[in-house]
N, C-alpha and C positions, 0 to 999 in steps of 0.2 A: 504494500500500500504506500503510495508515494504522493509527494507534493512538490517534487523537484526533478532534477536530471540524475537518474540512477544508472543509465546505460553504461558509462565508462566503468563504474564500480562493478556492475554485474559482469561485464566482459572480463575485467581483471580477475574475477573469481570463477570464470568459466560457467557462468549462469545465464548468459544473455538469451539463450534459446531454451532454457530449462525452467526458469522461474515463472510463476504466475504473478502477473502485475495487475494492480487496480489503481485507476485514477480516481481519487476521491474528490468529489465535488460537494458532498454534503458537509456541513460545518456545525460545530458545537461551540457556541460563544463562551460558555463556562460550564464547569462541572455541575451536572444535575439538570441542565436545560435540555429541551427536546432538540434533536438535530434539525437543521435547516437543509432540506433536500436541494440538489442542484437542478431545479426546474425553473426555466425562464420563459419569457414570452416568445422567444425565438426557438427555444428547444423544450417544448412541453413534455417530451418523452424523457427528459432528464439527461444530464451530461456525464454522470459517473459511468465509467467503462472498465471492462476487465479483458485480459488476454492471457492465454496460456493453458496449461493442462487442466487446472482446476477453476477455470474462469466461470463455467456454468454453475459449479457448486457455490462459488463466491456470490454470483448474481442471485441465486436462489435464497441465500442467507440474508442478503440485503432486502430482497423483496418481501421476505417473511416478517420483517420489522417495519414495513411500509416505506422503504427507500428504493429509489430506482437504480438500476445498474444494467447496462447493455453489454453484450459480449461482442468484441470486435476482432477481426483478423489482424495480423501483425502490421501491415502497411497503414490501414486507417487508424489503428491504435497509436502508432508512432506520431501521426499527424495530430491526433487528439492530445497526446502527451505533450507535444511542443506547444499546442494552444494553451494548455494549462500552465506550462512553464512561462510562456510569454505573458499570460494574464497576471500571475503573481509577481513576476519580476517588474513589469511595467507599472502596475498599480502601486506596488510598495515603494518604488523609487520616486514616482511623482508625488505620492502622499508624503514621503519623507522630505522632499524638496519644499513642500508647503505645510510642514508640520506646525501644529497638530492638525491632522486631516484624516477623515475616515475614508473607506472605500467609496461610499456614496458621495462624499465631498469631491473626490477625484473625478468621478463619473459626471457630476453635475457642473462643477466649477472649472475643471481643467480638462474638458473633453478633447479639445484640439491638441493639447500637449500630449496626453496619453495616447491618442490615436496616432500621432506622428511616431511615437516611440514603438507602438505595437507594429506599425508597418515597417519600421526600420529593422526590428528584431526578426519579423517574419521573412524579410528579404535576405537576411544574413544566414538563416538556418539552411544548411546544405541538404540537397536531395529530398526535400519534403514539399509536397504540393498541398496547400490549404484550400479548403472550400471557400467560395465567395463570401463576402461580408464578414470577414474575420473580426475587424474592430467592433462592428455592431453586435456580434455574438458575445464578445468579451465584455462590452459595456452592459449588455442585457444581464449577464451573470453578476456583474458588479451591483446592479440594482437589487438583486435577490439577497445580497449580503451587505447591504449599504451601511449597516451599523458597525461593521468590523473595523478595527483600527489598522493603521498602516505602519510598517517599519521594515527596514532592510535587514534581514537576518538569514541565518543558514546560508551564508554567502557561497560556500563551496558547492552546494547543491542547487543553488538558484542563479543569482546574477553572475556567479563565477563562471558559468558556462559561456555566457556572452562576453565576459571579460577575456576569457581564453581565446575566443574567436578573434578578438582584436589583437591579442598578443601573437597568435599564430600568423596573422596577416603581416605583422611587422617583421617577424622572424624570417618570413619568406621573401622579404624585400618589397612587399606591396606598400608603397608609401602613401596609402590612403586608408583611413580607418573605416572598416565596413559598418561600424556602429558609433559614429561620432557623437550622437546625442547621448547614448548610454554611457560612453566613456566620460563625456563632459559632466553628466550628473554624478557619476561615481567620484570624479575628481573633486567636485564641489562638496559632496557628502563626506569625503575622506575615507572612502571604502574601496578595497581592492587595490590593484597595482596600476598606477597611472601609466598610460601608453604614450610614449614620446613621439607621436606622429608630428610632422610639420604643422605648426600652429595655424597655417593658412586654412587647413581643413575645418577649423572650428570657428572661424571669424564671424560666421552668421549668427552665432549665439554666445559670443564671448565678450566680456568687458575688456577695456584696455589693460587693466591690471591683470586679469586672468590670461590675456594674450601674452603679456610680458613674462608671467610666471611659467606658462607653457613653453615659451622660447628658452627660458633659462633651464627648464627641465630637460629639453631636447639637447641643449648644448652640453650639459653635464653628462647626460646619458651617452652622447656620441663620444665625448672625451674618455669616459669609462670604457666604452666598447673598444676604442682605439688602443687603450692601454692593455686591455685583455687580449686583443689580437696580436699586439706586439709581443706580449709575454708568451703567448702560445707559439709564435714563430721562433722566438729565441730558444724556447725549450726544445722545439723540433730540431733546430740547427745544432744545439748542443748534443742531442741524442745521436744525430747523424755523424757529428764529429767524433764522438766517443766510439761509435761503431766502426768508423774508418780507422781509428787508432788501434782498436782491438784486432782488426784484420791485418794491419801493417805489422803489429807485434807478433801475431801468429805466423805471418809469412817470414819475418826476420828470424824467428826461432827455428823454423823449418830449414831455412838456408844455413844457419849456424850448425845445425845437426848434420846436414849433408856434407859439410866441410870438415867435420871432426874426424880424427884418426879412427875412432871406434866404428864410425859408420863405414869408413873405407875398408876396414879389416873385417867387416861383417860381424862385429861383436855387439853385445848389448850396450845400451847407452848408460850403463851404471859406472861411468868413470873408467872404462877399460878393463874392469875385472871380469874374469871368466865366471861362467855360471858354476854353481856348486855341483860337483860330480855326484852321481847316485851312489848310495851306500850298497853294501853287499846284499841287503834285504830288498833292494829295488826302490826304496824311498829316497826322494831327493833331499836328504838331510845330511849335514856334516856333524863333526864331533862336538861342535859348540852349540848344537841346537838345544840340548837339554842340560840342565845343571848337574854337576857331579853329586852323587849321593853323600849325605852327611855321615860322619863316623859317630855312631851312637855308643854309649857306655856298654861294657861287657855284659851287663845283666839283660840287655835287650837281645843278645844273641840266642 
């Protein structure tokens, strides 16, 4: 049962195609209260969904207590999962930007802002096709849980997914943030890792002070990266030089051995000494191999 992005974790544990997953759209405001089902004016059948081996059983259990739950195949389930992720990430961030603010407050007073963020997140999600009217569906769900508070939390499982998409783009050399609005909001809130993309990409919604701060961040980051690359190149050169010296040393030792009198006479390389001759019993041992027996007192005879 999830409220965030669990796929990377499940894959790391070998459970991606084995676990039964449930997208929970019903909500309980506090202990003892009746759950609010995920039924909206755009999705009267309910939004809670299940996928996997025990999906039917999970759906039946929710239905038995009056909660909706549909069973989906993997592809539509993944689209539904990302819709849920986009909903909680976008509404929590916009709510935190205008704190104190409820989910209903975001839906009513900051509709344009949250819609822009929803569209940005949906465009950045790879290999997923969403059904039409995505913002409208998520706004409709927000109306069903309008009294819930907003806060950015469980970052690794929620907004961390989109923050990582920005980081991956930068590491690939794509000098344009696929999620500039999201990165900007995280930077203002002081959450996650700031992405040092060129500040020109953020000018449409940055103040002069924030633009200068972003430029300073980029300058520091590029200097740090240059030092790291130089250090890596230096270590590589040192390793190659050490390997070259070892090869030269081995080659020199081989040449010295071939020039030695013992090598020319076909003797062992033990300073020109002959090998020990076998004893009468056939063992290759000389008289100095074992110590001489001690002389014990007469009463041991």
